[in-house]
Structure formats: C-alpha cells, structure tokens
All heavy atoms as an XYZ file, in Angstrom:
890
protein
N     -29.903     10.547      6.700
C     -29.056      9.510      6.139
C     -28.195      8.944      7.279
O     -27.826      9.654      8.198
C     -28.200     10.115      5.041
C     -27.516      9.140      4.147
S     -28.514      7.934      3.271
C     -29.429      8.922      2.144
N     -27.868      7.685      7.213
C     -27.071      7.032      8.235
C     -25.598      7.394      8.113
O     -25.137      7.852      7.072
C     -27.235      5.513      8.126
C     -28.677      5.105      8.320
O     -29.378      4.909      7.351
N     -29.107      5.026      9.551
N     -24.861      7.136      9.185
C     -23.458      7.543      9.272
C     -22.614      7.035      8.100
O     -21.907      7.809      7.463
C     -22.871      7.071     10.606
C     -21.416      7.417     10.796
C     -20.914      6.954     12.144
C     -20.546      5.506     12.045
N     -19.819      4.997     13.219
N     -22.662      5.751      7.821
C     -21.800      5.194      6.773
C     -22.204      5.665      5.382
O     -21.350      5.955      4.549
C     -21.789      3.669      6.852
C     -21.064      3.191      8.090
O     -19.894      3.461      8.269
N     -21.784      2.503      8.962
N     -23.505      5.739      5.128
C     -23.977      6.218      3.828
C     -23.632      7.698      3.686
O     -23.159      8.147      2.635
C     -25.494      5.974      3.664
C     -25.838      4.494      3.835
C     -25.978      6.530      2.336
C     -25.206      3.553      2.816
N     -23.820      8.454      4.747
C     -23.466      9.873      4.735
C     -21.972     10.056      4.469
O     -21.566     10.942      3.711
C     -23.856     10.508      6.077
C     -23.707     12.012      6.082
O     -24.138     12.662      5.104
O     -23.158     12.548      7.066
N     -21.144      9.189      5.044
C     -19.696      9.278      4.838
C     -19.299      8.973      3.396
O     -18.288      9.498      2.910
C     -18.956      8.358      5.809
C     -18.958      8.916      7.214
O     -19.121     10.118      7.422
N     -18.790      8.054      8.193
N     -20.076      8.137      2.713
C     -19.818      7.898      1.290
C     -19.914      9.225      0.545
O     -19.014      9.591     -0.220
C     -20.816      6.873      0.696
C     -20.544      5.476      1.246
C     -20.739      6.871     -0.838
C     -21.590      4.439      0.860
N     -20.998      9.955      0.774
C     -21.200     11.234      0.081
C     -20.138     12.258      0.464
O     -19.643     12.993     -0.396
C     -22.603     11.778      0.360
C     -23.684     11.008     -0.347
C     -24.402     10.024      0.313
C     -23.979     11.264     -1.677
C     -25.394      9.311     -0.330
C     -24.967     10.556     -2.336
C     -25.683      9.572     -1.662
N     -19.769     12.295      1.734
C     -18.728     13.241      2.174
C     -17.390     12.951      1.497
O     -16.708     13.859      1.029
C     -18.578     13.197      3.693
C     -19.701     13.862      4.435
C     -19.513     13.753      5.941
C     -20.684     14.367      6.672
N     -20.583     14.191      8.120
N     -17.013     11.675      1.458
C     -15.745     11.303      0.808
C     -15.780     11.570     -0.689
O     -14.782     12.002     -1.271
C     -15.409      9.836      1.067
C     -14.770      9.608      2.425
O     -14.599     10.583      3.181
O     -14.440      8.445      2.719
N     -16.908     11.304     -1.322
C     -17.023     11.581     -2.754
C     -16.854     13.061     -3.035
O     -16.192     13.447     -3.997
C     -18.380     11.099     -3.286
C     -18.558      9.596     -3.369
C     -20.000      9.256     -3.717
C     -17.597      8.997     -4.384
N     -17.440     13.881     -2.188
C     -17.331     15.337     -2.373
C     -15.875     15.791     -2.229
O     -15.431     16.691     -2.920
C     -18.227     16.060     -1.380
C     -18.487     17.489     -1.758
C     -19.801     17.953     -1.200
C     -20.111     19.253     -1.878
N     -21.478     19.497     -2.129
N     -15.123     15.125     -1.336
C     -13.705     15.464     -1.143
C     -12.829     14.949     -2.277
O     -11.903     15.620     -2.706
C     -13.185     14.876      0.182
C     -13.567     15.655      1.408
C     -12.806     15.180      2.620
C     -13.389     13.904      3.156
N     -12.800     13.467      4.425
N     -13.100     13.742     -2.743
C     -12.214     13.063     -3.687
C     -12.463     13.399     -5.157
O     -11.556     13.268     -5.972
C     -12.321     11.551     -3.503
C     -11.799     11.059     -2.176
C     -10.306     11.269     -2.008
O      -9.559     11.112     -2.989
O      -9.898     11.608     -0.880
N     -13.674     13.796     -5.487
C     -14.005     14.090     -6.879
C     -13.967     15.591     -7.134
O     -14.210     16.382     -6.224
C     -15.396     13.555     -7.224
C     -15.626     12.055     -7.049
C     -17.076     11.710     -7.363
C     -14.684     11.258     -7.933
N     -13.695     15.954     -8.375
C     -13.773     17.368     -8.722
C     -15.240     17.794     -8.656
O     -16.149     16.964     -8.658
C     -13.220     17.612    -10.127
O     -14.118     17.103    -11.103
N     -15.477     19.092     -8.626
C     -16.853     19.586     -8.560
C     -17.659     19.126     -9.779
O     -18.812     18.714     -9.648
C     -16.859     21.115     -8.472
C     -18.227     21.686     -8.212
C     -18.214     23.182     -7.973
O     -17.180     23.714     -7.523
O     -19.245     23.810     -8.241
N     -17.040     19.169    -10.955
C     -17.725     18.726    -12.178
C     -18.058     17.236    -12.118
O     -19.150     16.826    -12.499
C     -16.883     19.010    -13.421
C     -16.845     20.478    -13.753
O     -17.683     21.252    -13.305
N     -15.862     20.865    -14.545
N     -17.104     16.414    -11.655
C     -17.347     14.976    -11.541
C     -18.479     14.701    -10.557
O     -19.375     13.898    -10.822
C     -16.078     14.247    -11.085
C     -14.984     14.213    -12.114
C     -13.655     13.732    -11.581
O     -13.411     13.792    -10.353
O     -12.842     13.277    -12.409
N     -18.446     15.398     -9.419
C     -19.473     15.193     -8.390
C     -20.855     15.577     -8.910
O     -21.845     14.897     -8.634
C     -19.121     15.984     -7.124
C     -20.015     15.666     -5.955
C     -19.821     14.515     -5.196
C     -21.064     16.514     -5.608
C     -20.644     14.217     -4.127
C     -21.902     16.213     -4.540
C     -21.681     15.074     -3.801
O     -22.510     14.767     -2.746
N     -20.922     16.660     -9.682
C     -22.206     17.101    -10.225
C     -22.757     16.130    -11.264
O     -23.969     16.024    -11.435
C     -22.084     18.502    -10.824
C     -21.925     19.572     -9.770
C     -21.725     20.957    -10.367
O     -21.361     21.094    -11.522
N     -21.971     21.973     -9.559
N     -21.886     15.423    -11.966
C     -22.312     14.454    -12.982
C     -22.711     13.109    -12.365
O     -23.265     12.254    -13.038
C     -21.174     14.189    -13.985
C     -20.850     15.356    -14.862
C     -21.790     15.463    -16.062
O     -22.520     14.504    -16.361
O     -21.783     16.526    -16.686
N     -22.441     12.943    -11.083
C     -22.664     11.683    -10.390
C     -24.058     11.639     -9.778
O     -24.526     12.604     -9.186
C     -21.609     11.528     -9.292
C     -21.605     10.251     -8.487
C     -21.261      9.062     -9.373
C     -20.603     10.376     -7.345
N     -24.705     10.499     -9.918
C     -26.017     10.282     -9.311
C     -25.981      8.919     -8.631
O     -25.666      7.909     -9.277
C     -27.106     10.327    -10.381
C     -28.499     10.207     -9.810
O     -28.728     10.642     -8.660
O     -29.377      9.674    -10.509
N     -26.252      8.891     -7.337
C     -26.290      7.637     -6.588
C     -27.710      7.399     -6.101
O     -28.334      8.295     -5.544
C     -25.360      7.688     -5.378
C     -23.890      7.935     -5.628
C     -23.130      7.927     -4.305
C     -23.308      6.910     -6.567
N     -28.201      6.199     -6.320
C     -29.529      5.817     -5.833
C     -29.356      4.536     -5.022
O     -28.758      3.572     -5.478
C     -30.519      5.576     -6.983
C     -30.591      6.806     -7.889
C     -31.907      5.242     -6.423
C     -31.338      6.571     -9.175
N     -29.902      4.556     -3.812
C     -29.779      3.432     -2.893
C     -31.144      2.767     -2.737
O     -32.160      3.463     -2.608
C     -29.274      3.917     -1.515
C     -27.929      4.620     -1.664
C     -29.186      2.754     -0.527
C     -27.506      5.388     -0.437
N     -31.156      1.447     -2.728
C     -32.388      0.692     -2.501
C     -32.221     -0.192     -1.272
O     -31.134     -0.711     -1.016
C     -32.707     -0.221     -3.695
C     -33.193      0.533     -4.897
C     -32.292      1.078     -5.805
C     -34.553      0.706     -5.125
C     -32.736      1.782     -6.912
C     -35.005      1.404     -6.241
C     -34.092      1.931     -7.127
O     -34.529      2.635     -8.222
N     -33.332     -0.348     -0.537
C     -33.298     -1.263      0.604
C     -33.857     -2.622      0.183
O     -34.198     -2.840     -0.978
C     -34.034     -0.675      1.809
C     -35.539     -0.539      1.619
O     -36.099     -1.100      0.656
O     -36.165      0.136      2.463
N     -33.931     -3.522      1.127
C     -34.375     -4.893      0.847
C     -35.838     -4.972      0.406
O     -36.285     -5.982     -0.096
C     -34.160     -5.772      2.063
C     -32.682     -5.898      2.413
C     -32.435     -7.038      3.359
N     -31.043     -7.094      3.756
C     -30.060     -7.585      3.007
N     -30.324     -8.042      1.818
N     -28.820     -7.594      3.444
N     -36.593     -3.891      0.628
C     -38.000     -3.854      0.240
C     -38.206     -3.102     -1.081
O     -39.312     -2.739     -1.426
C     -38.835     -3.222      1.348
C     -38.665     -3.918      2.665
N     -39.168     -5.174      2.919
C     -38.005     -3.551      3.781
C     -38.835     -5.544      4.144
N     -38.125     -4.584      4.693
N     -37.099     -2.839     -1.778
C     -37.087     -2.163     -3.079
C     -37.531     -0.704     -3.018
O     -37.965     -0.135     -4.008
C     -37.906     -2.946     -4.101
C     -37.353     -4.341     -4.320
C     -38.116     -5.106     -5.339
C     -37.520     -6.512     -5.439
N     -38.275     -7.383     -6.277
N     -37.421     -0.083     -1.827
C     -37.662      1.351     -1.703
C     -36.389      2.076     -2.114
O     -35.292      1.657     -1.750
C     -38.008      1.721     -0.249
C     -39.276      1.054      0.216
O     -40.281      1.060     -0.472
N     -39.223      0.465      1.402
N     -36.526      3.183     -2.836
C     -35.333      3.924     -3.245
C     -35.125      5.139     -2.350
O     -36.063      5.696     -1.803
C     -35.395      4.330     -4.724
C     -36.590      5.205     -5.057
O     -37.578      5.201     -4.312
O     -36.524      5.913     -6.077
N     -33.844      5.518     -2.202
C     -33.457      6.601     -1.316
C     -32.424      7.477     -2.014
O     -31.581      6.991     -2.758
C     -32.834      6.058     -0.016
C     -33.813      5.245      0.791
C     -33.965      3.885      0.552
C     -34.584      5.839      1.768
C     -34.873      3.132      1.268
C     -35.494      5.088      2.496
C     -35.637      3.738      2.241
O     -36.533      2.994      2.947
N     -32.511      8.756     -1.715
C     -31.548      9.718     -2.215
C     -30.858     10.345     -1.014
O     -31.101      9.961      0.128
C     -32.246     10.752     -3.103
C     -32.873     10.135     -4.313
C     -34.191      9.698     -4.283
C     -32.152      9.938     -5.470
C     -34.779      9.102     -5.384
C     -32.718      9.341     -6.585
C     -34.043      8.928     -6.538
N     -30.019     11.322     -1.237
C     -29.168     11.892     -0.192
C     -29.940     12.315      1.060
O     -29.519     12.039      2.169
C     -28.377     13.078     -0.758
C     -27.458     13.802      0.203
C     -26.418     12.845      0.769
C     -26.774     14.956     -0.486
N     -31.076     12.964      0.920
C     -31.769     13.524      2.080
C     -32.830     12.619      2.683
O     -33.504     12.998      3.627
C     -32.412     14.868      1.696
C     -31.365     15.899      1.311
O     -30.276     15.870      1.912
O     -31.626     16.708      0.416
N     -32.999     11.422      2.150
C     -34.030     10.520      2.645
C     -33.540      9.733      3.863
O     -32.356      9.492      4.023
C     -34.429      9.520      1.559
C     -35.119     10.177      0.384
O     -35.713     11.246      0.570
O     -35.046      9.614     -0.722
N     -34.503      9.344      4.706
C     -34.190      8.454      5.824
C     -33.948      7.056      5.271
O     -34.710      6.558      4.449
C     -35.337      8.424      6.822
C     -35.351      9.609      7.760
C     -34.102      9.703      8.613
O     -33.657      8.689      9.181
O     -33.560     10.814      8.687
N     -32.899      6.417      5.719
C     -32.533      5.103      5.197
C     -31.959      4.266      6.318
O     -31.103      4.724      7.058
C     -31.503      5.268      4.075
C     -30.995      3.975      3.525
C     -31.828      3.148      2.792
C     -29.685      3.572      3.734
C     -31.372      1.947      2.280
C     -29.219      2.380      3.223
C     -30.064      1.566      2.494
N     -32.430      3.046      6.458
C     -31.873      2.127      7.445
C     -30.784      1.321      6.752
O     -31.066      0.361      6.034
C     -32.960      1.214      7.994
C     -34.001      1.955      8.785
C     -35.062      1.020      9.314
O     -34.886     -0.200      9.327
N     -36.160      1.576      9.762
N     -29.538      1.744      6.962
C     -28.431      1.158      6.203
C     -28.274     -0.342      6.426
O     -27.760     -1.043      5.579
C     -27.122      1.886      6.491
C     -26.624      1.773      7.896
C     -25.377      2.611      8.137
O     -25.114      3.568      7.404
O     -24.666      2.274      9.100
N     -28.736     -0.866      7.544
C     -28.627     -2.308      7.792
C     -29.491     -3.111      6.827
O     -29.338     -4.314      6.714
C     -29.022     -2.621      9.234
C     -28.023     -2.079     10.245
C     -28.480     -2.342     11.651
C     -27.485     -1.744     12.607
N     -26.794     -2.739     13.380
N     -30.415     -2.420      6.124
C     -31.296     -3.090      5.163
C     -30.873     -2.803      3.726
O     -31.654     -2.981      2.800
C     -32.741     -2.654      5.397
C     -33.259     -3.097      6.740
C     -34.690     -2.731      6.936
C     -35.129     -3.214      8.320
N     -36.569     -3.128      8.474
N     -29.646     -2.383      3.536
C     -29.122     -2.074      2.199
C     -29.275     -3.261      1.255
O     -29.056     -4.399      1.625
C     -27.638     -1.711      2.319
C     -26.930     -1.590      0.996
C     -26.942     -0.402      0.304
C     -26.273     -2.677      0.437
C     -26.295     -0.282     -0.916
C     -25.623     -2.572     -0.784
C     -25.645     -1.372     -1.458
N     -29.647     -2.959      0.006
C     -29.736     -4.001     -1.021
C     -28.937     -3.613     -2.275
O     -28.196     -4.415     -2.801
C     -31.187     -4.258     -1.388
C     -31.352     -5.141     -2.611
C     -30.874     -6.551     -2.392
N     -32.038     -7.358     -2.121
C     -32.017     -8.487     -1.460
N     -30.905     -8.973     -1.027
N     -33.109     -9.156     -1.232
N     -29.114     -2.380     -2.791
C     -28.455     -1.977     -4.035
C     -27.988     -0.527     -3.956
O     -28.638      0.295     -3.329
C     -29.413     -2.026     -5.239
C     -30.085     -3.339     -5.409
O     -31.024     -3.633     -4.698
N     -29.623     -4.120     -6.353
N     -26.902     -0.261     -4.644
C     -26.438      1.103     -4.883
C     -26.188      1.215     -6.381
O     -25.394      0.452     -6.942
C     -25.144      1.391     -4.123
C     -24.424      2.697     -4.470
C     -25.280      3.906     -4.108
C     -23.079      2.765     -3.769
N     -26.912      2.118     -7.018
C     -26.702      2.376     -8.439
C     -25.841      3.621     -8.576
O     -26.154      4.670     -8.008
C     -28.034      2.571     -9.171
C     -28.784      1.297     -9.351
C     -29.720      0.887     -8.419
C     -28.542      0.480    -10.451
C     -30.411     -0.299     -8.577
C     -29.222     -0.712    -10.618
C     -30.161     -1.101     -9.672
N     -24.755      3.486     -9.306
C     -23.831      4.591     -9.570
C     -24.032      4.993    -11.018
O     -23.756      4.210    -11.924
C     -22.372      4.143     -9.344
C     -22.167      3.648     -7.918
C     -21.409      5.275     -9.697
C     -20.877      2.875     -7.715
N     -24.551      6.182    -11.229
C     -24.741      6.709    -12.575
C     -23.771      7.871    -12.760
O     -23.799      8.837    -11.997
C     -26.172      7.206    -12.765
C     -27.181      6.097    -12.602
O     -27.074      5.076    -13.252
N     -28.127      6.287    -11.722
N     -22.915      7.745    -13.759
C     -21.951      8.799    -14.057
C     -21.910      8.996    -15.565
O     -21.562      8.054    -16.296
C     -20.560      8.462    -13.517
C     -19.549      9.528    -13.810
C     -19.613     10.758    -13.158
C     -18.548      9.335    -14.748
C     -18.699     11.753    -13.431
C     -17.627     10.329    -15.031
C     -17.709     11.539    -14.363
O     -16.812     12.533    -14.649
N     -22.293     10.176    -15.998
C     -22.397     10.502    -17.421
C     -23.216      9.432    -18.129
O     -24.404      9.307    -17.862
C     -21.026     10.704    -18.041
C     -20.311     11.936    -17.494
C     -19.054     12.221    -18.255
C     -18.403     13.482    -17.704
N     -17.227     13.858    -18.461
N     -22.602      8.631    -19.001
C     -23.361      7.611    -19.743
C     -23.188      6.214    -19.150
O     -23.663      5.244    -19.727
C     -22.917      7.586    -21.222
O     -21.532      7.229    -21.278
C     -23.143      8.927    -21.884
N     -22.521      6.101    -18.018
C     -22.217      4.794    -17.433
C     -23.054      4.530    -16.186
O     -23.395      5.451    -15.445
C     -20.737      4.722    -17.055
O     -19.940      4.889    -18.198
N     -23.362      3.247    -15.975
C     -24.078      2.854    -14.775
C     -23.481      1.553    -14.241
O     -23.215      0.620    -14.998
C     -25.553      2.631    -15.042
C     -26.313      2.375    -13.749
S     -27.960      1.712    -13.975
C     -27.609      0.081    -14.577
N     -23.260      1.533    -12.931
C     -22.746      0.350    -12.247
C     -23.643      0.108    -11.036
O     -24.074      1.046    -10.376
C     -21.279      0.557    -11.790
C     -20.796     -0.596    -10.937
C     -20.380      0.770    -12.993
N     -23.901     -1.152    -10.757
C     -24.720     -1.516     -9.612
C     -23.879     -2.338     -8.630
O     -23.183     -3.267     -9.025
C     -25.912     -2.358    -10.064
C     -26.727     -2.909     -8.920
C     -27.765     -3.925     -9.368
O     -27.685     -4.412    -10.518
O     -28.629     -4.250     -8.549
N     -23.948     -1.960     -7.363
C     -23.386     -2.770     -6.279
C     -24.593     -3.320     -5.529
O     -25.435     -2.554     -5.059
C     -22.503     -1.941     -5.323
C     -21.324     -1.326     -6.071
C     -22.019     -2.806     -4.166
C     -20.485     -0.379     -5.223
N     -24.692     -4.639     -5.443
C     -25.849     -5.223     -4.777
C     -25.404     -6.302     -3.794
O     -24.325     -6.859     -3.913
C     -26.807     -5.820     -5.808
O     -26.157     -6.818     -6.551
N     -26.283     -6.551     -2.827
C     -26.021     -7.629     -1.877
C     -27.175     -8.614     -1.943
O     -28.314     -8.242     -2.216
C     -25.855     -7.090     -0.459
O     -27.062     -6.563      0.027
N     -26.873     -9.865     -1.685
C     -27.927    -10.869     -1.657
C     -28.337    -11.111     -0.205
O     -27.881    -10.428      0.708
C     -27.480    -12.157     -2.354
C     -26.353    -12.871     -1.625
O     -25.984    -12.469     -0.496
O     -25.828    -13.848     -2.189
N     -29.189    -12.098      0.013
C     -29.682    -12.337      1.371
C     -28.594    -12.834      2.315
O     -28.774    -12.848      3.523
C     -30.862    -13.294      1.350
C     -30.539    -14.700      0.913
C     -31.805    -15.531      0.904
C     -31.508    -16.969      0.518
N     -32.720    -17.773      0.561
N     -27.439    -13.221      1.776
C     -26.322    -13.661      2.610
C     -25.273    -12.573      2.761
O     -24.182    -12.822      3.262
C     -25.683    -14.918      2.004
C     -26.671    -16.024      1.796
C     -27.087    -16.363      0.511
C     -27.215    -16.717      2.874
C     -28.016    -17.378      0.310
C     -28.142    -17.726      2.680
C     -28.543    -18.047      1.397
O     -29.459    -19.033      1.200
N     -25.587    -11.362      2.284
C     -24.674    -10.219      2.317
C     -23.382    -10.475      1.555
O     -22.296    -10.085      1.969
C     -24.401     -9.777      3.758
C     -25.664     -9.276      4.418
O     -26.454     -8.561      3.798
N     -25.876     -9.642      5.653
N     -23.526    -11.136      0.424
C     -22.441    -11.299     -0.531
C     -22.671    -10.239     -1.600
O     -23.798    -10.057     -2.070
C     -22.463    -12.717     -1.150
C     -21.418    -12.843     -2.242
C     -22.229    -13.762     -0.062
N     -21.622     -9.529     -1.984
C     -21.775     -8.393     -2.884
C     -21.403     -8.729     -4.320
O     -20.514     -9.530     -4.579
C     -20.933     -7.211     -2.400
C     -21.500     -6.586     -1.169
C     -21.173     -7.077      0.079
C     -22.397     -5.542     -1.264
C     -21.722     -6.530      1.220
C     -22.956     -4.984     -0.127
C     -22.617     -5.476      1.115
N     -22.104     -8.078     -5.224
C     -21.886     -8.215     -6.651
C     -21.769     -6.817     -7.242
O     -22.545     -5.930     -6.878
C     -23.069     -8.960     -7.281
C     -22.915     -9.152     -8.772
O     -21.789     -9.463     -9.217
O     -23.913     -9.007     -9.497
N     -20.791     -6.621     -8.106
C     -20.649     -5.353     -8.823
C     -20.920     -5.679    -10.286
O     -20.282     -6.556    -10.862
C     -19.256     -4.746     -8.636
C     -19.030     -4.445     -7.155
C     -19.096     -3.481     -9.475
C     -17.643     -3.973     -6.816
N     -21.895     -4.972    -10.863
C     -22.369     -5.327    -12.191
C     -22.610     -4.089    -13.050
O     -23.056     -3.062    -12.549
C     -23.686     -6.096    -12.059
C     -24.328     -6.419    -13.353
N     -23.886     -7.426    -14.181
C     -25.367     -5.853    -13.991
C     -24.638     -7.467    -15.255
N     -25.546     -6.523    -15.165
N     -22.313     -4.220    -14.316
C     -22.710     -3.221    -15.301
C     -23.148     -3.957    -16.556
O     -22.637     -5.030    -16.863
C     -21.581     -2.223    -15.617
O     -22.104     -1.208    -16.472
C     -20.398     -2.885    -16.263
N     -24.115     -3.389    -17.244
C     -24.599     -4.042    -18.462
C     -24.203     -3.261    -19.715
O     -24.661     -3.571    -20.800
C     -26.121     -4.189    -18.412
O     -26.720     -2.927    -18.269
N     -23.344     -2.249    -19.523
C     -22.895     -1.449    -20.662
C     -21.376     -1.331    -20.645
O     -20.744     -1.553    -19.618
C     -23.522     -0.027    -20.650
C     -23.124      0.716    -19.364
C     -25.028     -0.086    -20.779
C     -23.502      2.165    -19.359
N     -20.814     -0.984    -21.774
C     -19.383     -0.704    -21.829
C     -19.140      0.682    -21.241
O     -19.917      1.606    -21.462
C     -18.887     -0.746    -23.275
C     -18.985     -2.119    -23.941
C     -18.604     -2.007    -25.406
C     -18.096     -3.121    -23.239
N     -18.058      0.820    -20.506
C     -17.758      2.078    -19.832
C     -16.585      2.743    -20.526
O     -15.551      2.105    -20.763
C     -17.431      1.828    -18.342
C     -18.640      1.201    -17.648
C     -17.021      3.117    -17.650
C     -18.381      0.775    -16.222
N     -16.755      4.032    -20.816
C     -15.680      4.814    -21.427
C     -14.484      4.860    -20.474
O     -14.645      4.899    -19.254
C     -16.153      6.243    -21.704
C     -17.304      6.348    -22.668
C     -16.879      6.153    -24.102
O     -15.697      6.378    -24.419
O     -17.735      5.758    -24.903
N     -13.286      4.895    -21.026
C     -12.066      4.875    -20.221
C     -12.026      6.017    -19.209
O     -11.703      5.803    -18.035
C     -10.840      4.940    -21.119
C      -9.530      4.839    -20.380
C      -8.339      4.830    -21.322
O      -8.496      4.926    -22.524
N      -7.173      4.717    -20.770
N     -12.361      7.235    -19.633
C     -12.310      8.376    -18.707
C     -13.354      8.257    -17.601
O     -13.134      8.694    -16.474
C     -12.492      9.687    -19.467
C     -13.819      9.802    -20.165
C     -13.892     10.974    -21.123
O     -12.902     11.230    -21.830
O     -14.949     11.609    -21.158
N     -14.490      7.638    -17.908
C     -15.529      7.450    -16.901
C     -15.162      6.328    -15.933
O     -15.529      6.365    -14.765
C     -16.876      7.163    -17.572
C     -17.385      8.349    -18.363
C     -18.662      8.074    -19.134
O     -19.358      7.074    -18.841
O     -18.975      8.873    -20.037
N     -14.406      5.359    -16.409
C     -13.996      4.232    -15.570
C     -13.143      4.688    -14.387
O     -13.293      4.178    -13.274
C     -13.240      3.194    -16.402
C     -12.846      1.910    -15.680
C     -14.074      1.189    -15.134
C     -12.086      1.005    -16.630
N     -12.290      5.667    -14.594
C     -11.450      6.175    -13.507
C     -12.308      6.764    -12.392
O     -12.064      6.515    -11.204
C     -10.466      7.216    -14.040
N     -13.319      7.522    -12.755
C     -14.204      8.135    -11.756
C     -15.044      7.053    -11.083
O     -15.165      7.024     -9.854
C     -15.100      9.217    -12.398
C     -16.128      9.739    -11.398
C     -14.251     10.359    -12.939
N     -15.612      6.159    -11.874
C     -16.436      5.089    -11.305
C     -15.606      4.208    -10.375
O     -16.087      3.766     -9.333
C     -17.122      4.277    -12.421
C     -18.203      5.147    -13.070
C     -17.707      2.981    -11.886
C     -18.839      4.555    -14.288
N     -14.363      3.964    -10.727
C     -13.478      3.200     -9.850
C     -13.304      3.864     -8.499
O     -13.344      3.197     -7.458
N     -13.128      5.185     -8.496
C     -13.030      5.928     -7.229
C     -14.316      5.791     -6.426
O     -14.284      5.593     -5.205
C     -12.781      7.421     -7.487
C     -11.396      7.787     -7.889
C     -11.328      9.310     -8.006
C     -10.102      9.766     -8.736
N     -10.080     11.237     -8.880
N     -15.447      5.929     -7.107
C     -16.742      5.860     -6.421
C     -16.944      4.475     -5.810
O     -17.348      4.353     -4.652
C     -17.904      6.211     -7.386
C     -19.249      6.031     -6.697
C     -17.753      7.635     -7.916
N     -16.639      3.435     -6.561
C     -16.773      2.065     -6.038
C     -15.866      1.877     -4.830
O     -16.283      1.334     -3.801
C     -16.457      1.019     -7.131
C     -17.542      1.023     -8.205
C     -16.289     -0.377     -6.515
C     -17.208      0.184     -9.427
N     -14.635      2.325     -4.923
C     -13.686      2.194     -3.818
C     -14.208      2.872     -2.555
O     -14.172      2.289     -1.462
C     -12.332      2.774     -4.230
C     -11.267      2.522     -3.201
O     -11.193      1.455     -2.610
N     -10.427      3.520     -2.983
N     -14.706      4.085     -2.691
C     -15.231      4.822     -1.538
C     -16.482      4.140     -0.990
O     -16.625      3.962      0.225
C     -15.509      6.290     -1.925
C     -14.177      7.013     -2.148
C     -16.351      6.996     -0.870
C     -14.297      8.369     -2.813
N     -17.394      3.744     -1.870
C     -18.639      3.110     -1.426
C     -18.355      1.810     -0.678
O     -18.893      1.575      0.408
C     -19.546      2.862     -2.617
N     -17.487      0.974     -1.233
C     -17.182     -0.312     -0.608
C     -16.489     -0.116      0.739
O     -16.753     -0.854      1.693
C     -16.353     -1.191     -1.565
C     -15.800     -2.420     -0.868
C     -17.192     -1.587     -2.770
N     -15.637      0.889      0.829
C     -14.959      1.170      2.100
C     -15.986      1.403      3.214
O     -15.846      0.867      4.321
C     -14.058      2.401      1.944
C     -13.391      2.845      3.237
C     -12.431      3.996      3.016
C     -13.165      5.297      2.976
N     -12.277      6.475      2.971
N     -17.032      2.144      2.912
C     -18.034      2.447      3.936
C     -19.086      1.347      4.078
O     -19.557      1.093      5.187
C     -18.676      3.802      3.656
C     -17.708      4.929      3.817
N     -17.198      5.310      5.038
C     -17.096      5.717      2.908
C     -16.342      6.303      4.882
N     -16.256      6.559      3.585
N     -19.449      0.680      2.987
C     -20.399     -0.429      3.095
C     -19.830     -1.562      3.941
O     -20.572     -2.244      4.658
C     -20.768     -0.962      1.703
C     -21.629     -0.064      0.831
C     -21.802     -0.676     -0.552
C     -22.984      0.198      1.469
N     -18.519     -1.737      3.906
C     -17.900     -2.819      4.678
C     -17.967     -2.572      6.186
O     -17.756     -3.497      6.978
C     -16.446     -3.019      4.247
O     -15.659     -1.916      4.624
N     -18.297     -1.366      6.602
C     -18.410     -1.034      8.030
C     -19.811     -1.281      8.586
O     -20.026     -1.180      9.786
C     -18.035      0.436      8.240
C     -16.601      0.744      7.897
C     -16.318      2.223      8.034
C     -14.908      2.535      7.573
N     -14.629      3.979      7.633
N     -20.757     -1.600      7.723
C     -22.143     -1.783      8.149
C     -22.376     -3.233      8.570
O     -21.937     -4.158      7.888
C     -23.111     -1.413      6.996
C     -22.939      0.050      6.605
C     -24.562     -1.683      7.412
C     -23.688      0.445      5.342
N     -23.055     -3.412      9.682
C     -23.463     -4.752     10.105
C     -24.875     -4.964      9.588
O     -25.847     -4.528     10.185
C     -23.427     -4.866     11.628
C     -22.009     -4.823     12.180
C     -21.982     -5.022     13.676
O     -22.824     -5.782     14.201
O     -21.123     -4.409     14.307
N     -24.972     -5.629      8.439
C     -26.248     -5.788      7.762
C     -27.149     -6.785      8.470
O     -26.673     -7.755      9.045
C     -26.033     -6.256      6.317
C     -25.286     -5.264      5.484
C     -23.938     -5.440      5.223
C     -25.918     -4.148      4.992
C     -23.228     -4.529      4.455
C     -25.224     -3.221      4.223
C     -23.881     -3.415      3.960
N     -28.459     -6.510      8.383
C     -29.442     -7.478      8.872
C     -29.530     -8.586      7.834
O     -29.431     -8.347      6.649
C     -30.814     -6.825      8.971
C     -30.974     -5.889     10.111
C     -32.396     -5.322     10.183
O     -33.231     -5.654      9.324
O     -32.633     -4.534     11.094
N     -29.731     -9.792      8.313
C     -29.975    -10.887      7.375
C     -31.402    -10.771      6.877
O     -32.308    -10.487      7.644
C     -29.752    -12.244      8.050
C     -28.298    -12.542      8.264
C     -28.073    -14.002      8.601
O     -28.817    -14.858      8.109
O     -27.135    -14.254      9.357
N     -31.574    -10.972      5.581
C     -32.928    -10.925      5.035
C     -33.470    -12.320      4.887
O     -32.737    -13.300      4.871
C     -32.916    -10.216      3.682
O     -32.172    -10.961      2.761
N     -34.760    -12.403      4.770
C     -35.408    -13.714      4.630
C     -35.512    -14.112      3.191
O     -35.605    -13.432      2.302
C     -36.795    -13.672      5.262
C     -36.691    -13.377      6.745
O     -35.706    -13.727      7.378
N     -37.692    -12.724      7.288
C-alpha cells in the first residue's frame, strides 16, 4: 500500500475504538475500476473511489478526471454511525489531499 493510503489506515486505527475499526470496511478503486484492500498494491496517483462501509451505512468519496471530489451516499445514515463516518471522511480527505494525482483521459 502507498504511503498516504497506508497512513489513512494507521490514523483510523488510532482514532477509532477497536469495535468501530472492526466494523469498518474500506474499498479503494483505481481509474481502471480495479479494487484494492489493505494488503494490495495500489498506485495512489490513480485513485478514483473510496467506499466507506460502516455497519449499515455506506459513503463513497470519488474523484473525476479533473480530480474534483464528490462525497455521496444513497442511504440515510444513523446518527451514531454518522459520527464515526465523519471521522473516517476527515482522516481520508486529510491524506488524499497530499496525493498528486495523475490526470486521467
């Protein structure tokens, strides 16, 4: 895993309780729609989507070909889950903002 993506996981492990961290599932996709998990090789400059799954909630952070980001969910999020998802988004965005993304075609 690349430095910035790896740092997302490290910060999440520090900031979330063990139970919250265990309930969390992050899936990363590159510009070619390949999916990556924690131990997979990933070229972070080709980042396209990060799916945050926590309990019954799912949020997607995606970038377009101009590296403009969108945060989207298609379901209502429980109040207690929103606090955790907010932390995860904050940590993810902090590290994604450090990446110099390749422009896609």
